[in-house]
N, C-alpha and C positions, 0 to 999 in steps of 0.2 A: 865296140868300144874296148879300149885296152884294159880298163879296170875290170870289166866283166870277164874278159878272156882270162886274165890272171886269176881271178877268184874261182872261176869254173875249173881251171886246171888244178888249183889248190884243193878244191872240194873233191875232185875226182881222184887225185893222188893220195888223199888222206881220208878216204871214206871210212867212217866209223871211229875216227880219232878226234880228239880235241885239238884245235889249232888256235894260236893267238896271232893276230895280224895287226900291225900298226900302220896307220895311214893319216893323211891330212884331211881336213874337213870337207874340201870340195870333192875329193875322190870318194870319201865316205857318203857324202850326200848323193852322188850319182849312183852309187851302189844301192843305197836305201831306196831311191826313187825307182830303180829298176824292179826291185822286188815288191815295193809298196808304193804304187803310183800316187797314193794320197800324201806321200812325203813330198811336199812341193816347196816353193820358194819360201813361204812363211815358216815351214818346218825347218828349213835350212837356216833361216835367220834366227830362229829360236836357239839353235845349237852353235851358231857361229862364234860366239865369244866364250865357249866352254873349252878349257884346256886343263886337264885332260877330260875327254868325254869317252867313257868306257861303256860299251854296250855288248851284250851277249846275243849272238844270233845263232839260232838252232836251225839246221837244215835237215831235210829228209831227201836224200839224193841231192838234187840241185834246187829244191824248192824250200824257200824260207817258211818255217812253220812257227817260229816264235822269236820275238825281240824283247829283250829286257834291258832297260837302262840301269846300269849298275852304279855309275858314279859320274859326277861332273863337277867341275870347279869353274866358277866364273873368273875370267881373266881380270887381273887388276891392272889398270892403265896408270902409268906414272905421268904426273903433270909437270 
């Protein structure tokens, strides 16, 4: 999967550093599901209308060891 290949390369190239990555919800959902299989369709639907949705992911080598939801804002739809 392209998302995972890119993230793996970023983690390897920046070992021990803090990195900020921006992506869209579907790509983020697939990444979260890879590391946390319990992140399923209902989990994705929970975050689908959050923009921005900012999470902190901490890795040890290429293993996710912590996820913290830092901020989210519900999208407002115009009628």
